[in-house]
C-alpha positions in Angstrom: 223.4 38.6 142.5 225.9 37.4 145.0 227.3 34.8 143.9 227.6 32.8 146.9 223.9 31.4 149.2 224.3 29.6 152.0 220.9 28.6 152.8 221.2 29.7 156.9 222.1 33.6 155.7 221.0 36.6 154.3 221.6 37.6 150.9 221.2 40.6 149.1 221.4 40.9 145.1 223.1 43.6 142.9 220.1 45.6 143.0 220.7 47.0 146.3 216.9 45.9 147.1 216.5 44.1 150.9 217.0 40.4 150.8 213.9 38.3 151.9 215.3 37.2 155.2 215.7 40.4 156.1 211.9 41.3 156.1 211.1 38.3 157.7 210.1 39.7 160.8 207.5 41.5 159.0 205.8 38.9 157.9 203.1 36.3 158.3 202.2 33.1 156.3 199.0 31.6 155.9 198.8 28.4 153.7 197.3 24.8 153.7 198.6 21.2 154.2 202.6 19.5 153.0 204.1 15.7 152.5 206.5 12.9 154.1 209.7 15.1 154.4 211.8 12.2 153.3 214.0 15.1 152.0 216.1 15.6 155.1 216.1 11.7 156.3 218.3 10.1 152.9 222.0 10.2 152.7 221.9 9.9 149.3 224.3 10.5 146.6 223.6 14.2 145.6 225.8 14.7 142.6 226.2 18.3 142.9 229.2 20.7 145.4 226.7 22.0 147.8 229.5 21.0 150.7 227.5 20.2 154.5 229.5 22.3 157.4 230.1 20.1 160.4 228.3 21.7 163.3 228.2 20.0 167.3 226.2 17.0 167.7 223.4 17.8 170.0 220.6 14.9 170.8 217.5 15.9 169.7 214.6 17.4 171.7 212.7 14.1 173.9 209.8 14.4 172.5 206.8 11.7 171.8 203.7 11.3 170.2 201.0 13.4 172.0 203.1 16.5 172.5 201.6 19.9 172.0 203.9 22.9 170.6 202.1 26.7 171.7 199.1 24.3 172.7 198.4 23.8 169.4 200.6 22.0 166.9 199.9 18.3 168.2 202.8 15.8 167.3 201.5 12.7 165.5 204.3 10.6 164.0 208.0 10.9 163.9 209.5 11.2 160.0 213.0 11.8 160.5 215.5 11.8 163.6 219.0 13.3 162.4 222.1 15.4 163.0 220.3 16.7 166.6 216.7 17.5 164.8 213.5 15.9 163.9 210.6 15.9 161.2 207.0 15.2 162.7 204.0 15.0 160.6 201.9 16.9 163.1 197.8 18.4 163.8 197.0 22.1 163.6 194.2 21.5 166.2 193.4 25.4 166.0 193.4 24.9 162.3 192.1 21.5 161.7 195.0 20.8 159.3 197.2 18.2 158.9 201.3 19.9 159.3 205.0 18.9 159.0 207.1 20.1 161.8 210.8 20.2 161.9 212.3 20.6 165.3 215.9 21.6 167.1 217.3 22.7 170.4 217.7 26.5 170.5 220.7 26.2 171.5 222.1 24.2 168.2 224.4 25.1 166.5 222.3 25.2 163.5 219.1 27.0 164.7 219.5 30.3 164.1 220.7 30.0 160.3 217.4 27.7 160.3 215.0 30.3 161.5 216.8 32.7 159.1 216.4 30.3 156.5 212.1 29.5 157.0 211.5 33.1 157.2 213.3 33.8 153.8 211.4 31.1 152.0 208.4 32.0 153.9 208.0 35.1 152.7 208.7 33.5 149.2 204.7 33.0 148.9 205.7 31.5 145.3 202.9 28.5 145.2 205.0 26.3 143.1 207.2 25.5 146.9 205.8 24.1 149.4 204.7 27.1 152.1 206.5 27.7 155.4 203.4 28.3 158.1 205.5 29.4 161.1 208.9 29.7 162.5 209.5 30.3 166.3 211.4 29.9 168.7 210.5 29.3 172.3 210.8 26.7 175.3 214.2 25.8 174.2 213.2 25.1 171.4 213.1 25.9 167.6 210.1 24.4 165.6 209.8 25.1 161.8 205.7 24.4 160.4 205.2 24.3 156.7 202.5 22.0 154.8 201.5 18.7 154.2 200.2 17.4 150.7 198.3 14.3 151.4 197.6 14.1 148.3 200.9 15.0 146.7 203.6 11.8 145.4 207.1 12.0 145.8 208.8 11.3 142.0 210.9 8.8 144.0 207.5 7.2 144.2 206.7 7.8 140.5 209.8 6.7 139.5 210.1 3.3 141.3 207.5 2.1 138.5 209.1 2.9 135.4 210.7 6.2 133.9 207.8 9.5 133.4 206.0 9.8 129.8 207.8 12.1 127.6 204.8 15.1 128.5 205.5 14.4 132.4 208.7 15.1 132.0 208.4 18.0 130.3 206.2 19.5 132.9 208.5 18.5 135.4 211.6 20.4 134.2 209.7 23.3 132.8 208.0 23.8 136.1 210.9 23.7 138.5 213.0 25.4 136.6 210.7 28.3 136.3 209.9 27.8 140.5 213.9 27.6 141.1 214.8 30.7 138.6 212.1 32.6 140.7 213.5 32.1 143.8 217.3 32.4 143.0 215.9 36.2 141.8 215.0 36.7 145.4 218.5 35.2 146.7 217.5 32.3 147.8 218.5 29.0 147.0 217.5 24.9 147.8 221.0 22.9 147.4 219.3 19.3 148.4 217.0 19.6 145.1 216.5 15.9 144.5 213.7 13.3 143.9 212.9 13.3 147.5 212.3 16.6 147.2 209.6 17.2 144.4 206.6 16.0 145.1 203.3 16.3 142.1 200.0 16.7 143.4 196.6 15.1 142.1 196.1 17.8 139.9 199.8 17.2 138.2 201.4 20.6 139.3 205.0 20.1 140.5 205.7 21.6 143.6 208.6 21.8 145.7 209.2 21.3 149.8 213.0 22.5 151.4 213.1 25.7 150.3 216.6 26.8 152.0 215.5 25.3 155.0 216.4 21.4 154.2 219.9 23.1 153.3 220.2 24.9 156.7 219.2 21.7 158.8 222.2 20.3 157.6 224.5 22.9 157.2 224.8 22.8 153.5 225.8 25.5 151.7 227.8 26.5 148.0 229.9 28.3 146.4 228.1 28.3 142.8 224.5 27.7 144.1 223.0 28.4 140.5 225.3 25.9 139.2 224.2 23.5 142.3 220.6 24.2 141.6 220.8 23.7 138.0 223.0 20.7 138.0 219.6 19.0 140.6 217.7 20.4 138.1 219.3 18.0 135.2 219.9 15.1 137.5 215.7 15.1 138.3 215.1 15.1 134.2 217.7 12.7 133.4 216.1 10.3 136.3 212.7 10.9 134.7 213.6 9.9 131.2 215.4 7.1 131.9 214.8 5.6 135.8 218.9 5.9 135.9 220.9 8.6 138.3 223.4 10.1 136.2 226.3 9.3 138.8 227.9 6.4 139.1 226.6 6.0 142.9 223.1 3.7 143.7 220.7 6.7 144.6 216.8 7.5 145.5 215.4 3.6 144.6 217.6 3.8 140.9 221.2 2.1 139.5 223.6 4.1 139.1 225.6 4.7 135.6 228.3 2.2 134.6 231.3 3.1 136.5 234.4 4.4 133.8 232.3 5.6 131.0 231.3 9.2 132.4 228.5 10.7 131.7 226.2 9.3 128.6 223.1 10.8 127.3 219.8 9.7 128.2 218.7 8.3 124.7 222.2 6.2 124.5 220.9 4.5 128.1 217.4 3.7 127.1 215.2 3.2 123.9 212.6 6.1 122.9 214.0 8.7 125.3 212.7 12.4 123.3 215.7 13.5 121.9 215.0 17.6 122.8 214.8 16.9 126.6 217.9 14.4 126.6 220.1 16.9 124.8 218.7 19.5 127.6 219.2 17.1 130.4 222.8 17.0 129.4 223.4 20.3 128.9 222.4 21.2 132.3 224.4 18.9 134.1 227.5 20.9 133.4 229.1 20.2 137.3 231.3 17.5 138.8 233.4 16.1 135.7 229.4 15.8 133.2 229.9 17.3 130.1 227.6 19.3 128.5 225.9 18.9 125.0 228.1 18.8 122.0 225.7 21.4 119.6 224.3 23.5 122.4 225.8 25.5 125.3 225.7 24.5 128.6 223.2 25.9 130.9 224.7 27.1 134.5 221.8 29.2 136.1 218.3 28.0 136.0 217.0 31.4 134.1 219.5 30.2 130.8 217.7 26.7 131.7 214.1 27.9 131.6 214.7 30.1 127.9 216.3 27.2 126.9 212.9 24.8 127.7 210.6 28.1 125.9 213.0 27.2 122.5 212.5 23.8 122.0 209.0 22.4 120.7 206.5 21.7 123.2 206.4 18.1 124.0 202.7 17.3 123.8 200.4 15.4 125.8 199.7 11.5 124.3 196.9 11.2 122.2 193.7 9.2 124.2 193.5 5.5 123.6 190.0 4.3 123.3 189.4 0.4 123.8 187.8 -1.4 120.7 184.4 -2.6 121.6 184.6 -7.1 122.1 183.3 -9.2 119.2 179.7 -9.5 118.4 178.7 -12.9 120.1 175.7 -14.5 118.2 172.3 -16.3 119.9 171.6 -19.5 119.5 168.0 -17.6 118.2 169.4 -16.3 115.0 167.2 -16.8 112.0 167.9 -20.8 110.9 169.8 -21.9 113.6 166.1 -21.8 115.9 165.6 -25.3 117.4 168.9 -27.1 116.1 171.5 -28.7 117.6 174.5 -26.4 118.2 177.4 -28.1 116.2 180.0 -29.8 118.4 183.6 -27.7 118.6 186.7 -29.8 116.2 183.6 -32.3 114.5 183.4 -31.1 111.0 179.6 -30.6 110.1 178.5 -32.2 106.8 178.1 -29.6 103.5 174.3 -30.2 102.4 173.9 -31.2 98.3 172.2 -28.6 96.3 169.0 -29.8 94.6 169.5 -30.9 91.0 168.6 -28.5 87.8 165.5 -28.7 86.7 166.0 -31.1 83.0 162.8 -32.3 82.4 160.5 -30.7 79.9 158.1 -29.2 83.0 161.1 -27.7 84.1 162.2 -26.3 80.5 158.6 -25.3 80.7 158.5 -23.4 83.8 162.1 -21.6 83.0 160.6 -20.2 80.2 157.6 -19.0 81.8 159.0 -16.9 84.8 161.7 -15.5 82.3 158.5 -13.8 80.3 157.3 -12.7 83.4 160.6 -10.8 84.7 160.5 -9.2 80.5 156.6 -7.9 81.2 157.0 -6.4 84.7 160.6 -5.2 83.7 158.9 -3.2 80.9 155.4 -2.3 83.1 158.0 -0.9 85.6 159.6 1.5 83.2 156.6 3.1 81.7 155.3 4.2 84.9 158.6 5.5 85.9 158.8 7.3 82.7 155.2 8.5 83.6 155.8 9.7 86.9 158.9 11.6 86.2 157.5 13.5 83.1 154.1 14.1 85.5 156.3 15.8 88.3 158.8 17.8 86.1 156.9 21.1 86.5 157.6 20.5 90.3 161.2 19.6 90.0 162.8 22.8 89.8 160.7 24.4 92.8 161.2 21.1 94.8 165.1 21.5 94.1 165.2 25.0 95.0 163.5 24.5 98.4 165.4 21.5 99.1 168.7 23.5 98.7 167.0 26.2 101.0 166.6 23.2 103.7 170.4 22.2 103.4 171.4 26.3 103.8 169.1 26.5 106.6 170.8 23.5 108.5 174.9 23.9 107.1 174.0 27.9 109.2 172.8 26.4 112.6 175.4 27.1 115.0 177.4 24.4 116.5 176.5 23.2 119.8 179.0 24.1 122.2 180.9 21.4 124.1 182.4 21.3 127.6 186.4 21.0 127.9 188.2 19.2 130.4 190.4 20.7 132.8 193.5 18.9 133.6 195.6 20.5 135.9 195.4 24.4 137.9 197.8 26.9 139.9 197.8 29.8 141.3 199.2 32.9 138.8 200.5 34.9 141.2 201.2 38.7 139.7 202.8 40.6 143.2 202.6 39.4 146.8 201.7 36.7 148.5 199.6 34.0 147.5 196.2 33.3 148.2 195.1 29.8 148.5 197.2 27.4 146.3 196.5 23.5 147.6 192.3 24.7 146.9 193.0 25.3 143.7 191.1 22.2 142.4 188.1 22.8 144.2 186.9 24.6 141.7 186.5 21.9 138.9 186.0 19.1 141.5 181.8 19.3 140.3 181.2 20.2 144.3 179.9 23.4 144.8 180.2 22.6 148.4 183.8 23.3 148.2 185.5 26.4 147.4 189.1 28.3 146.6 189.6 31.8 148.1 190.7 35.0 147.9 192.2 36.5 151.3 190.6 39.4 152.5 191.5 43.3 151.6 190.6 46.5 153.2 190.7 48.3 149.8 188.3 47.6 147.0 186.5 46.4 145.2 188.9 47.4 142.8 192.1 46.3 143.8 195.0 48.4 143.7 197.5 47.6 141.2 200.8 49.2 143.2 199.7 46.4 146.1 197.8 43.2 144.5 196.8 43.9 140.5 194.5 41.3 141.2 194.2 37.4 142.1 193.7 34.0 139.5 194.3 30.9 138.7 195.9 29.4 135.4 193.9 26.1 134.1 195.3 23.2 131.7 193.0 21.9 129.2 195.6 19.5 128.0 196.2 20.6 124.6 195.3 23.8 122.5 191.2 23.8 122.9 189.0 26.8 121.4 187.9 28.5 124.3 184.3 30.6 124.0 183.0 30.8 127.0 183.8 30.0 130.7 181.0 30.0 133.9 182.1 30.9 136.9 179.8 30.0 140.3 180.8 32.3 143.1 180.5 33.0 147.0 179.7 36.2 147.4 177.5 38.8 145.0 177.7 41.9 146.0 179.2 45.2 144.4 180.8 44.2 142.8 183.4 41.4 141.1 185.2 41.7 137.3 186.8 39.0 136.2 189.3 38.7 132.8 190.0 35.7 130.7 193.2 35.5 128.9 194.9 33.2 127.3 198.6 32.4 127.7 201.2 30.0 126.9 202.0 28.0 130.4 200.9 27.8 133.9 204.1 30.3 135.2 203.3 33.0 137.1 206.7 34.4 135.3 204.4 34.8 132.1 203.3 38.6 132.2 200.1 39.7 131.5 200.9 42.2 129.3 201.7 39.5 127.1 199.0 37.1 127.3 196.2 37.5 124.8 192.8 38.6 126.3 189.8 36.5 125.4 186.9 38.6 127.1 185.8 39.7 130.8 182.4 40.9 132.5 181.2 42.8 135.8 178.8 40.8 137.7 177.1 42.1 140.9 175.9 38.1 141.7 177.2 34.6 142.4 177.2 33.9 138.7 180.1 35.0 135.8 179.3 34.3 132.3 182.7 35.4 130.4 181.8 35.0 126.5 184.8 35.5 124.4 184.9 37.8 121.6 186.9 36.1 120.0 187.3 32.1 119.8 190.7 31.1 120.4 193.2 28.4 120.3 194.8 28.3 124.0 196.4 25.3 126.3 196.0 27.5 129.5 193.5 29.7 130.4 194.0 33.0 133.7 191.2 33.5 135.0 192.0 37.0 136.4 189.5 38.6 139.2 190.9 42.6 139.3 187.7 43.5 141.8 186.1 41.8 144.6 183.0 42.2 146.8 182.5 43.6 150.4 181.6 40.2 152.2 181.5 40.2 156.0 183.9 37.7 158.2 183.4 34.2 158.9 185.3 31.2 160.2 187.9 31.2 157.2 188.9 35.3 157.3 187.8 38.6 158.1 185.0 40.7 156.8 186.8 42.9 153.8 186.8 42.6 150.2 186.9 39.0 149.0 185.8 36.0 147.1 185.3 32.3 146.3 185.2 30.2 143.2 182.6 27.0 144.2 183.1 25.7 140.1 184.0 26.5 137.0 184.0 25.3 133.9 185.0 26.3 130.1 183.1 25.2 126.8 184.3 25.9 123.7 
């Protein structure tokens, strides 16, 4: 792949395939929702070798809240106004959803490059990136419409309260590195990857916004784009582990490192930092005077970083903590205390004096009489016990056999299936575009009226492997669990739906299905699919993969065709 990438121009790799930008005019994108666009409104320290090209300063368009673009996008709030462009939170009145919009004059020196970057980013269709929904030039304006994620939180906000837990930091670097590796394979770079450009959704998925577009808006380019993005990922991991920015300048609400001491490993900045993640951050920070770990080679591309992550032991989530129940508080109605006044605190209570022992003749005679009665009672009890044992001796063998049989039957009873909790999910995209990645959480929200749906296809029921081998979602069970079955509630019932379960090593779409463990499969014409696992396997990540979809009529969201939707999904183990 060509090493120089400018976010505003087309890039082709050595394979001879057409770059995504060259295909931009042939595509459309479908998406849903983005977060506040702060990735382009702060002149924070980057710590990368991206360079900003000077451009003619064109005044931002004179727009206001309530203004409509294309009679469809109503501007609500301006979140950025900088360097000749502005960014807005808006409402798509046609689809009734919130969107984000970047706007700049059509005669701006970067207008053409912003359009090219937006169209190439839209063609990637990777759900790990905030999706570009539209890129238009009309009425002397150029505007780019993208998702708005109201349920997502910027990494900057998360780090304001302290560093991340090791498992969260591991998920961050793993998901971001694999996403950027996929983008670079298609000739796309970010070049402004910072804590404002990384979001965590309510389902725990990490998403990157502003791919190619943020850099194009500022005219930023780089002679070493892969190294630039790799170092940026290393800086994100460093900040997540230490709550410090790995350069001398303060940035993104975090303090920089002390001056004149250079870059020091995260585990020397803060106690208790995960050693493996500390070394991984140092291996990624190889530019601008930073040095890699002394023990391992430096990672200069996202692909090398993904490989390094795969070689280190997986960081497990912390064990759940349980709060001890409060100590039992006695009441005044306990035996022996009813009707007595409660002792006053701080006052020593007198210990009652025990009665004197029986010392008289009468007392001694009474003690001998009691002793004789006890001896007689023990003798009588022993005789009755021996008689009972001898009388039931013939029945003992049968009783023991029956008891043993009952015990064996109890042991052979199958253990009841237990529901497995889902900690997160994301779409698995083997080929082509994503379906509706922002809706995956609706498949396990407990609300059967909400759902994740596929696109509508003209061919079916079996999907065409050359065009779309299948569609599905990867679910995170939090830790390795023994999965025995899956119950899937479907929206459409017809001929026919085929769904298969696979066990996989991560939520990444870069893991091929051929390397996954097949757990079970079922074909149904109804609205419920019960997939039984032939041989229970322990796995943390489960792919629910649809390879055949039934025909369904058109509705308010899609045309008629072969499609399916998941309203509810549960795993048992």
